[in-house]
C-alpha positions in Angstrom: -3.3 -26.1 2.1 -4.8 -22.8 1.2 -7.2 -23.0 -2.0 -5.7 -21.5 -5.2 -8.2 -18.9 -5.4 -7.5 -17.5 -2.0 -3.8 -17.2 -2.8 -4.3 -15.4 -5.8 -6.8 -13.1 -4.2 -4.2 -12.3 -1.6 -1.7 -11.3 -4.2 -4.0 -8.5 -5.4 -3.4 -5.0 -3.9 -6.5 -4.3 -1.6 -8.4 -1.2 -1.9 -8.0 -0.3 1.7 -4.6 -1.0 3.5 -6.3 -2.6 6.6 -7.6 -5.2 4.3 -3.9 -6.5 3.6 -3.1 -9.7 5.3 0.0 -12.0 5.4 0.3 -15.7 3.9 2.9 -18.1 4.2 5.4 -18.0 0.9 5.4 -21.8 0.9 2.1 -23.2 1.7 -0.3 -20.1 1.7 -1.3 -20.5 5.4 -2.9 -17.1 6.6 -2.5 -18.2 10.4 0.4 -18.6 12.5 2.6 -16.2 10.2 6.0 -15.3 11.3 6.9 -12.0 9.7 10.6 -12.0 10.5 10.8 -15.1 8.0 7.7 -14.9 6.0 6.6 -18.3 6.6 4.1 -19.8 9.0 4.8 -21.9 11.9 4.5 -25.3 10.5 6.9 -24.3 7.5 9.3 -22.5 9.9 9.5 -25.7 12.0 10.2 -28.1 9.2 12.7 -25.5 7.7 14.5 -25.2 11.0 14.7 -28.8 11.7 16.3 -29.4 8.2 18.8 -26.7 9.2 17.7 -24.4 6.0 17.3 -21.2 8.4 20.7 -19.8 9.4 20.8 -18.9 13.0 18.1 -21.2 14.1 18.7 -24.4 15.8 16.2 -26.7 17.7 16.1 -26.2 21.6 15.9 -30.0 22.4 16.4 -33.2 20.7 
């Protein structure tokens, strides 16, 4: 889990556009971010397994 201070810091508009980075909308993780879905790989996997992402299904059981 990301620290609350880092989540709040990321929400502010950076002075320069190259300082912008993406965070997971659910847990705040900065790495393993999937732009198309707006979440990290860990949260994506959980949501896909629960069937909450339309059009995504598990490849093998």
